[in-house]
Every structure is written in C-alpha cells, then in structure tokens.
C-alpha positions in Angstrom: 315.0 287.3 -73.4 314.9 290.6 -74.9 311.3 290.3 -75.3 310.6 289.8 -71.6 312.8 292.6 -70.5 311.3 295.0 -72.9 307.8 294.1 -71.8 308.7 294.5 -68.1 310.2 297.9 -68.9 307.1 299.0 -70.7 304.8 297.8 -67.9 306.8 299.6 -65.2 306.5 302.9 -67.0 302.7 302.7 -67.6 300.5 302.9 -64.5 298.4 299.8 -63.7 294.7 300.4 -64.3 293.6 298.3 -61.3 295.4 300.5 -58.8 293.7 303.7 -57.7 295.1 306.8 -56.4 294.1 308.4 -53.1 291.9 311.1 -54.7 290.0 308.4 -56.7 289.5 306.3 -53.6 288.2 309.3 -51.6 285.8 310.2 -54.5 284.5 306.6 -54.6 284.1 306.5 -50.8 282.2 309.9 -50.9 279.9 308.6 -53.7 279.2 305.4 -51.8 278.4 307.2 -48.6 276.2 309.7 -50.6 274.3 306.8 -52.2 273.7 305.1 -48.9 272.5 308.4 -47.3 270.2 309.0 -50.3 268.7 305.5 -50.0 268.2 306.0 -46.3 266.5 309.4 -46.9 264.1 307.8 -49.4 263.3 305.0 -47.0 262.7 307.5 -44.2 260.5 309.6 -46.5 258.4 306.5 -47.5 258.1 305.4 -43.9 257.0 308.8 -42.7 254.4 309.0 -45.5 253.1 305.6 -44.6 252.9 306.5 -40.9 251.0 309.7 -41.7 248.5 307.8 -43.9 248.0 305.2 -41.2 247.2 307.8 -38.6 244.8 309.5 -41.0 243.0 306.2 -41.7 242.8 305.5 -37.9 241.3 309.0 -37.3 238.8 308.5 -40.1 237.8 305.1 -38.7 237.3 306.6 -35.2 235.2 309.4 -36.8 233.2 306.8 -38.7 232.5 304.8 -35.5 231.5 308.0 -33.7 229.1 309.0 -36.5 227.6 305.5 -36.5 226.9 305.8 -32.7 225.4 309.3 -33.2 223.2 308.0 -36.1 222.0 305.1 -33.9 221.2 307.5 -31.1 219.3 309.8 -33.5 217.3 306.8 -34.8 216.4 305.8 -31.3 215.2 309.3 -30.5 213.2 309.4 -33.8 211.6 306.0 -33.0 210.7 307.2 -29.5 209.2 310.4 -30.9 207.2 308.4 -33.4 205.9 306.0 -30.8 202.1 305.8 -30.3 202.3 307.2 -26.7 204.4 310.2 -27.8 202.0 310.9 -30.7 199.0 310.7 -28.4 200.6 313.2 -26.0 201.4 315.6 -28.8 197.9 315.2 -30.3 196.3 316.0 -26.9 198.5 319.0 -26.5 197.4 320.2 -30.0 193.8 319.9 -28.9 192.8 316.6 -30.6 190.7 314.1 -28.8 190.3 310.4 -29.3 187.5 309.3 -31.6 184.3 308.3 -29.8 182.3 306.9 -32.7 182.7 306.6 -36.5 180.1 307.4 -39.1 180.3 306.4 -42.7 178.6 308.4 -45.5 176.8 306.5 -48.1 178.7 305.8 -51.3 177.4 305.5 -54.8 177.7 302.2 -56.7 177.6 301.8 -60.4 175.1 299.3 -61.9 175.3 297.2 -65.0 173.4 299.9 -67.0 175.8 302.6 -65.9 173.4 304.3 -63.5 174.5 305.3 -60.1 172.5 304.4 -57.0 173.0 304.8 -53.3 174.6 301.8 -51.6 172.8 300.2 -48.7 174.3 301.6 -45.6 172.9 301.8 -42.1 171.0 305.0 -41.4 172.7 307.7 -39.4 170.8 308.6 -36.2 168.7 311.8 -36.7 170.2 313.7 -33.8 173.6 313.3 -35.4 172.3 314.1 -38.9 171.2 317.6 -38.0 174.7 318.4 -36.6 176.3 317.0 -39.7 174.1 318.9 -42.2 174.6 322.2 -40.4 178.4 321.7 -40.4 178.6 320.8 -44.1 177.8 323.4 -46.6 177.7 322.9 -50.4 179.2 325.7 -52.4 
C-alpha cells in the first residue's frame, strides 16, 4: 500500500499535462481564429482574382464580337466598291469609255526551221490603220 500512496502523492504534486491553463487556452483560441481568418482571406483573394479574370475575358469576347461585325461590314463595303457597277461609274468619272471594237495585231509564229513569219490574221481596215500608225511611233 505504500506504493499506491506514494504514487498518488507524486501525481498530486506534478501538474497533469492534459490540462491547460487559461493563458494556453487563450493562445490556442487566438491561433485558431487567426488560422480561420487567414484561410478566409486567401479564399477571398482567390475569388476576387477569378472574378476579375472572368470580367476581363467577357470584355475581350465582347470586343472580339464587335471587331468581327466591323470586319464583316468592311468586307461588305469593299465588295460593293469592287462590284462591276461601281467600277464602271468610277471609270466613267475618270474619263474612260466602254470599248467599241477590238483589233488584234499580227503575232509572229516560229516554224520548224527557226524562222519567224507573220501569222495569218484578218487585215485591219485601212481607215483604222492610218490612225494606228500615226499614234504609234518606233523609237
């Protein structure tokens, strides 16, 4: 029995490691609250960054759609300006006239011996030939 009484005496004098004092409990509570607040701040930071990136992406998508519409409009304007009716109007304003008749000049053909001869082409009317020879000059 001595043994049990001496053990209980020793245990009563030594503080139990499982019990905490009030300052220790306050410190653990403050650390726990600080940890929770830190995790919430990190979550809030991540959420804010995600929201900002989402808004930026939506703005870029809107700008892309606007640019696509503008590009389509410019292509339509370009196609209209390149249409035959528009080109005819611009040509007439510049002083060009529609072609009334077409004349082909004779071309040379090569033969088997390497000689060049005039190809058979219809003759140009004489009244047109005089105008043609006076307008062309060989230098």
